[in-house]
C-alpha positions in Angstrom: 118.8 205.5 160.6 116.7 208.3 162.2 113.1 207.6 162.3 111.4 208.1 158.7 108.8 210.9 159.7 106.8 210.1 156.6 106.6 206.5 156.9 105.5 207.1 160.7 102.8 209.3 160.3 101.3 207.0 157.2 101.4 204.1 159.9 99.7 206.0 162.5 97.0 206.4 159.5 96.4 202.9 158.8 94.0 200.6 160.7 96.8 198.6 161.9 98.8 201.8 163.4 95.4 203.3 164.8 94.2 199.7 166.7 98.1 199.3 168.2 97.8 203.2 169.3 94.0 202.6 170.9 95.5 199.3 172.4 98.1 200.7 174.4 96.1 204.0 175.2 92.8 202.0 176.7 93.7 198.2 176.0 93.0 195.8 179.2 95.9 194.0 180.8 94.9 190.7 178.5 94.5 192.3 175.4 98.2 194.0 175.4 99.8 190.9 176.7 98.5 188.5 174.5 98.7 190.9 171.3 102.3 192.0 172.1 104.1 189.9 174.7 102.8 186.9 172.6 104.4 184.5 175.1 102.9 181.9 177.6 101.4 184.7 180.3 99.5 183.1 183.1 96.1 184.4 184.3 98.0 184.8 187.6 100.5 187.2 186.1 97.8 189.3 184.4 95.5 189.3 187.7 98.9 190.3 189.7 99.4 193.2 187.2 95.7 194.3 188.0 95.7 194.2 191.2 98.8 196.7 191.7 97.1 198.9 189.2 94.3 199.1 191.5 95.1 198.1 195.2 99.0 199.4 195.3 99.7 200.4 198.6 103.4 201.2 199.2 105.5 203.0 197.9 103.0 206.3 197.8 104.3 208.2 194.6 103.9 212.2 195.0 101.1 214.1 193.6 103.3 215.1 190.6 105.5 212.8 188.9 108.7 214.4 187.5 111.5 212.5 185.9 113.6 213.0 189.2 110.5 211.7 191.5 109.9 208.7 189.2 113.3 207.5 189.1 113.6 207.8 192.7 110.1 206.0 193.1 111.5 203.4 190.8 114.7 203.0 192.8 112.4 202.5 196.2 110.7 199.6 194.6 113.9 198.1 193.8 115.6 198.7 197.2 112.4 198.1 199.2 109.7 196.4 197.3 105.9 197.5 197.1 102.9 196.2 198.6 99.3 195.9 198.0 96.4 196.7 200.0 93.3 194.1 198.9 89.5 194.7 199.7 89.6 193.5 202.9 92.2 195.4 204.1 94.6 193.1 204.4 98.1 194.2 203.2 100.2 191.7 201.1 103.9 192.8 200.9 106.7 191.7 198.0 110.1 192.3 199.3 113.5 192.1 197.3 114.4 189.3 199.9 111.8 187.2 198.9 111.2 188.0 195.3 113.9 188.0 192.2 112.8 191.3 190.8 114.6 190.3 187.6 111.7 187.4 187.1 109.0 190.1 187.4 110.1 192.9 185.6 107.0 192.6 183.0 104.8 192.7 186.0 106.5 195.9 187.5 107.3 197.7 183.9 103.5 197.1 182.9 102.2 198.3 186.4 104.2 201.4 186.0 103.4 202.2 182.6 99.5 201.9 183.3 99.7 204.4 186.5 102.8 206.4 184.6 103.0 206.3 180.8 104.8 209.1 180.6 107.6 208.1 182.6 107.6 204.3 182.4 107.2 202.0 179.4 106.1 198.0 179.6 109.2 195.8 179.0 108.0 192.7 176.6 111.2 192.0 175.2 112.0 189.0 177.5 114.5 186.6 176.4 114.3 188.8 173.0 116.7 191.6 174.1 118.7 190.6 170.6 115.3 192.1 168.8 115.7 195.4 170.9 119.4 195.5 169.7 118.2 195.3 166.4 115.6 197.8 166.7 117.9 200.3 168.4 120.5 199.9 166.1 117.9 200.4 162.9 116.9 203.6 164.2 119.7 204.9 165.9 118.4 204.5 169.8 121.7 204.1 172.2 120.8 201.7 174.3 122.7 201.9 177.9 125.5 199.4 178.5 124.5 196.5 180.1 125.5 195.9 183.7 127.9 192.5 184.7 126.0 189.5 185.5 126.7 189.5 189.1 125.3 193.1 189.7 121.9 191.8 189.9 120.2 195.1 191.4 122.0 197.0 188.7 120.7 194.8 186.1 117.1 195.4 187.8 117.9 199.1 187.5 118.8 198.9 184.0 114.9 199.0 183.2 115.0 202.8 184.6 118.0 203.6 182.2 115.9 202.1 179.4 112.9 204.3 180.4 115.1 207.1 179.9 116.3 206.2 176.5 112.7 205.3 175.6 111.3 209.1 176.9 114.0 210.9 175.0 113.3 209.0 171.7 109.8 209.6 172.5 110.2 213.4 172.8 112.7 214.0 170.0 109.6 212.1 167.6 107.0 214.2 169.2 105.0 210.8 170.3 102.6 210.5 173.0 103.6 207.5 175.3 101.0 205.3 173.8 102.2 205.9 170.5 105.9 205.2 171.7 104.9 201.6 172.8 103.0 201.2 169.5 106.1 202.2 167.5 108.4 200.1 169.8 106.2 196.8 169.8 104.3 197.2 166.6 105.9 199.6 163.8 109.5 198.6 164.6 109.2 194.9 164.6 107.4 194.7 161.6 109.5 197.3 159.8 112.3 195.0 160.8 110.6 191.9 159.7 109.6 193.3 156.2 113.2 194.9 155.4 116.0 192.8 156.8 117.6 190.7 154.2 117.5 186.6 154.5 120.3 185.7 156.4 123.2 183.4 154.3 124.0 179.8 155.5 125.5 179.4 158.8 129.4 180.6 159.0 132.1 177.7 159.1 132.0 176.8 163.1 135.4 177.7 164.8 134.5 176.9 168.4 132.2 174.5 170.4 130.3 174.9 173.4 128.6 172.8 176.1 125.0 173.8 177.0 122.6 172.1 179.6 119.1 171.2 179.5 117.1 170.0 182.5 113.6 168.3 183.0 112.0 171.8 183.8 111.1 174.3 181.5 110.0 171.6 178.8 113.6 171.5 177.9 113.4 167.8 177.3 110.2 168.2 175.7 111.8 170.2 172.7 114.8 168.6 172.7 113.1 165.1 172.1 110.5 166.4 169.6 112.9 169.2 167.9 111.0 169.7 164.1 113.8 170.8 161.4 113.6 174.5 160.9 112.7 175.6 164.4 114.8 177.5 166.6 115.2 178.0 170.4 116.5 180.3 172.8 118.9 178.7 175.4 121.3 179.9 178.3 124.7 179.7 176.3 128.3 181.7 176.3 128.2 185.4 175.2 130.9 184.7 173.2 129.2 182.2 171.0 129.5 183.1 167.4 126.9 182.5 165.0 127.9 178.9 163.1 129.3 177.7 166.6 128.8 174.0 167.3 126.7 173.6 170.5 126.7 170.0 172.4 123.5 169.4 174.3 124.3 168.0 177.7 120.8 166.7 179.7 120.9 167.0 183.3 119.8 164.6 186.0 117.7 162.5 186.0 119.2 161.9 182.3 122.8 162.7 182.6 124.1 162.3 179.1 125.2 164.0 175.7 122.0 164.1 174.2 122.3 166.0 170.8 124.7 168.1 168.8 123.0 172.0 167.2 124.6 175.1 165.7 124.3 178.3 167.0 122.1 180.7 164.8 123.2 183.9 166.1 126.0 185.6 167.9 126.0 185.3 172.2 124.0 188.1 173.8 124.2 189.5 177.3 120.5 189.7 178.4 120.1 191.9 181.8 116.8 190.8 182.6 117.4 186.7 181.7 118.5 184.8 185.0 121.1 183.4 183.5 122.1 186.4 181.8 124.2 185.2 178.5 122.1 183.8 176.0 122.1 182.2 172.5 119.9 180.5 169.8 120.0 177.3 168.6 118.7 175.4 165.5 120.1 172.3 163.2 119.8 169.9 166.2 120.8 166.2 165.1 120.4 163.6 168.0 123.1 161.1 169.2 123.1 157.6 170.8 123.3 159.3 174.1 127.1 159.4 176.1 126.3 158.9 179.6 128.4 161.0 182.5 129.6 157.5 183.4 130.5 156.7 180.3 132.6 160.0 180.3 134.3 159.2 183.3 135.6 155.5 182.0 136.7 157.3 179.1 140.6 157.3 179.0 140.9 160.8 177.7 137.5 162.6 179.4 138.1 160.9 182.9 141.0 163.4 182.9 138.8 166.1 181.8 138.5 169.0 184.1 134.2 169.6 183.4 134.0 165.7 184.2 135.9 165.6 186.9 133.1 168.0 188.3 130.4 166.1 187.2 129.9 168.7 184.3 128.6 171.1 186.8 128.6 174.4 185.3 128.2 172.6 181.8 126.3 175.9 180.0 128.5 178.0 178.3 131.6 175.6 178.9 134.0 176.0 176.1 135.4 172.5 174.5 138.4 172.3 172.3 138.9 170.9 169.0 140.4 167.7 170.7 137.7 167.3 172.9 135.2 167.6 170.5 137.5 165.0 168.2 137.2 162.4 170.8 133.6 162.8 171.4 133.1 162.1 168.1 134.9 159.3 168.8 132.7 158.0 171.3 129.7 158.7 169.4 131.0 157.1 166.4 131.5 153.8 168.1 127.8 153.8 169.4 126.6 153.8 166.0 126.2 157.3 165.1 127.0 158.4 161.6 129.6 161.4 162.1 129.8 162.4 158.8 126.3 163.8 159.5 127.6 166.1 162.3 128.9 169.6 162.0 132.5 169.8 162.2 135.1 172.5 163.1 136.8 174.2 160.7 140.5 174.5 161.1 142.3 177.1 158.9 146.1 177.0 158.2 147.5 180.3 158.3 150.5 180.7 155.9 150.1 184.6 155.9 150.0 185.8 159.5 152.8 183.5 161.5 155.2 186.4 161.3 152.2 189.2 162.4 153.1 190.9 165.7 151.5 194.1 165.9 148.4 195.6 164.2 150.5 197.7 161.5 151.6 194.2 160.3 148.0 193.0 160.0 147.3 196.4 157.5 150.6 195.9 155.2 150.4 192.2 155.1 146.9 190.8 155.1 144.9 194.1 154.3 146.6 195.9 151.5 147.5 193.0 149.8 143.6 191.9 149.6 142.8 195.5 148.7 145.2 195.4 145.6 143.8 191.9 144.7 140.3 193.5 145.0 141.2 196.0 142.4 142.1 199.0 144.6 145.3 201.1 144.8 146.7 203.4 147.2 145.5 206.4 145.6 141.8 205.1 146.6 142.3 205.1 150.2 142.9 207.5 152.8 145.1 206.4 156.1 143.7 207.9 159.4 141.5 210.3 158.3 140.6 213.1 160.5 136.6 214.0 160.4 134.6 216.8 162.6 132.0 214.8 164.8 130.4 217.3 166.3 132.5 220.2 167.8 136.2 218.1 167.5 138.0 216.3 165.3 139.4 212.5 165.9 141.2 210.0 164.2 139.0 208.0 161.7 139.2 204.3 160.8 142.7 203.1 159.3 141.3 203.1 155.8 138.5 205.5 154.4 137.7 204.9 150.7 135.9 208.6 150.1 133.7 209.4 147.0 133.6 213.1 148.1 136.6 214.9 150.0 135.1 218.2 150.6 136.1 219.3 154.0 133.3 218.7 156.7 131.0 216.9 154.0 133.3 213.7 153.4 131.2 210.7 152.0 132.8 207.5 152.2 131.9 204.2 150.7 133.7 201.7 152.6 135.7 202.0 155.9 138.1 199.5 157.4 139.2 199.5 161.1 142.4 197.0 161.9 143.1 195.3 164.9 145.6 192.8 165.7 143.9 190.2 167.3 140.2 190.3 167.9 139.7 187.5 171.2 135.8 187.4 172.0 132.4 189.0 171.3 132.7 191.9 173.6 135.9 192.8 171.6 134.2 192.6 168.1 131.5 195.1 169.7 133.4 197.3 170.9 135.6 197.6 167.4 132.1 197.8 165.6 131.2 201.0 168.0 134.3 202.7 166.9 133.3 202.6 163.4 129.7 202.6 163.6 129.1 206.4 164.2 131.3 207.4 161.1 130.1 204.9 159.2 126.2 206.8 159.8 128.5 210.2 159.8 130.3 209.6 156.2 127.1 207.7 154.6 129.6 204.5 154.4 127.9 201.8 152.3 130.1 198.8 154.0 132.2 198.8 157.4 135.0 196.2 157.5 136.9 195.1 160.5 139.9 193.0 160.0 142.4 191.1 162.3 145.1 188.5 161.7 142.6 185.6 161.5 140.0 187.1 160.1 137.7 189.9 158.3 133.8 190.8 159.0 131.9 192.8 156.7 129.0 194.7 157.8 126.9 195.8 154.9 124.2 199.2 155.3 120.5 198.5 155.0 117.6 200.4 155.7 120.1 203.4 156.1 121.9 201.8 159.5 124.2 198.8 160.2 123.1 195.9 162.3 125.9 194.5 164.7 124.5 190.9 164.5 124.4 190.8 160.8 128.0 190.3 158.9 129.8 188.3 156.5 133.1 186.4 158.5 135.7 184.9 156.2 138.9 183.7 157.6 141.9 184.7 155.2 142.8 181.2 154.1 139.2 180.8 153.0 140.2 183.9 150.8 142.5 181.7 149.0 139.7 180.0 147.4 138.5 181.0 143.8 134.8 180.9 144.6 135.4 182.6 148.0 137.3 185.4 146.8 135.1 185.8 143.9 132.0 186.5 146.4 134.1 188.9 148.5 135.2 190.7 145.1 131.6 191.2 144.2 130.7 192.5 147.6 133.4 195.3 148.2 135.7 195.2 145.4 136.4 198.5 143.1 133.5 198.7 140.8 
């Protein structure tokens, strides 16, 4: 949805809104970071930002900054680094070959914001890029595409691309730079927290992934002292899906399988996270440790390619169902009750064995389901064309229109069919296909379907959230309770 000006103007008149705007206008580094960054922030980081603000020596910006010169300034920092001239005239240099600028994006962005707030904004969504995407989806902010992991410099430059998007939103909504920061770090997160619907139970697990924890970064402390209900950000695989099983392997000096977890959100590519791919884990269950030597001694795992590599590259490694079942066998032999551990869902499809193309999915799966839900062919339009801007394009495969007047169409539900959605990237691309049309037609539901499953997105707060959906396998829908649940949601009223 677009920013509701009534709600925004009311917020600015509240004590909380005034305090947030004033803090970004005149607040000290420590006050702003402790209020809105909220993660552990060292005094050294605060001092570093203040030194940069007060004593930055190079690069030297032009007298009057424009958008073009602001971009050039940031590019020069990325390429050549920066330096500080201390009070004793000593110059301290920070070169890209000595510092990983991804690690200090908080420092650089806050420094540049203090000097040039109209062009640069502080970046506090470290390890919380998923929340930023939620904000973007909720308020119709189109984030730039995240560069691939190997393009480290482009990932650093992604910060400037974000600033351009932020500048545009700020201008369109007639905000000051300080008001925009209050929006981004106070108004928007609180709005989402207050309005988002509680997530349902985790879906059935369909994949198993390995991740690693090491002695540094307090990983072992978290794992050993996990409390029920805690959730943690972790390095993982970007194709992880909510509900998937996560096997925790503790690296040296422990070198053992420690526990089994569930993914609470879909994996995501975070441009400023060193390891790039991130997940959230919870519902951890400790098992009797299985050491790497025990894996090497096992007849099955001794031939496993990951074990043969001493579990190097463990984080984000995909386990097959056979791998997982064998691990459960080893765990059970050591005394852990495996009935308490998450199990893989193993659907068998009697209906999709002969599917070969996308149209087969429509004819053999989608349309029979729609008829069971109470619809007939008169209720949907196939390949509807709708005016978007100056042109017309094919609309999703099924549109359930409540208003058919040309150029003023309104739909209650849209369905997009694919033959097979293999990973999160393909799911997101399909989501993007129907998302803008869903907003254009004021749809209540977006549905994506392939040969294995359906994904249902419901509109909340005038928008759709790519991270929140109901996923059901076709075989699940043969169960009366599951079918009744879907029928209540998207069936003909």
